[in-house]
C-alpha positions in Angstrom: 82.8 58.8 66.0 86.4 59.9 66.2 88.1 63.1 67.0 86.9 66.3 65.1 88.5 66.8 61.7 89.2 70.1 59.9 85.7 70.2 58.1 83.9 69.9 61.5 86.2 72.4 63.1 85.6 74.9 60.3 81.8 74.4 60.6 81.8 75.0 64.2 83.8 78.2 63.7 81.5 79.7 61.2 78.3 78.9 63.3 80.2 80.6 66.2 81.0 83.5 63.9 77.3 83.8 62.8 76.1 83.8 66.4 78.3 85.9 68.1 79.8 88.2 65.5 83.4 89.2 64.7 83.9 91.5 67.6 82.7 89.2 70.2 84.8 86.1 69.4 88.4 87.5 70.4 86.8 88.5 73.7 85.5 85.1 74.4 88.8 83.6 73.6 90.6 85.8 75.8 88.2 85.2 78.8 88.4 81.4 78.1 92.2 81.6 77.9 92.2 83.6 81.2 89.8 81.1 82.9 92.0 78.3 81.9 95.2 80.0 83.0 93.5 80.6 86.5 92.4 77.1 86.7 95.9 75.8 86.0 97.3 78.0 88.6 94.8 77.2 91.1 95.6 73.4 90.5 99.3 73.6 90.5 99.5 75.8 93.5 97.0 73.8 95.6 100.2 72.0 97.2 101.4 73.7 100.5 104.4 75.9 99.9 107.5 75.1 102.0 107.8 77.8 104.6 111.4 79.5 104.6 113.3 79.5 107.7 114.3 82.9 108.7 116.4 83.8 111.6 115.0 86.5 113.7 117.1 88.6 116.0 116.8 87.5 119.8 114.8 90.0 121.7 116.7 91.6 124.6 115.2 90.9 128.0 113.4 93.8 129.6 114.2 94.3 133.0 111.8 96.1 135.5 113.3 99.5 136.4 112.4 100.8 139.9 110.2 103.6 140.3 113.0 106.0 141.3 115.1 105.6 138.3 114.2 107.4 134.9 113.3 105.2 132.1 116.2 103.7 130.3 117.2 105.5 126.9 117.1 102.9 123.8 120.4 101.9 122.6 121.2 102.7 119.0 121.2 99.4 116.8 124.5 98.6 114.9 123.8 98.8 111.2 124.0 95.4 109.4 126.4 95.1 106.5 123.7 93.1 104.5 121.2 96.1 104.4 
């Protein structure tokens, strides 16, 4: 028993056409292709992705204001040239 030849494939396709009809076969092919693609994506992306190192701006220390002083006004941030 070797691999399927052309006569066997044609017989299988004719049987599928008789069982499911001409409208249903393309839908079945699309869903099979989608399922295979999702499986392939799930298998190839199962490896953990490397995390990118991002440089976060250093937060400014918050000082405790005395109760007699009004709250400090926030200072405007300088605009970044990259943005």
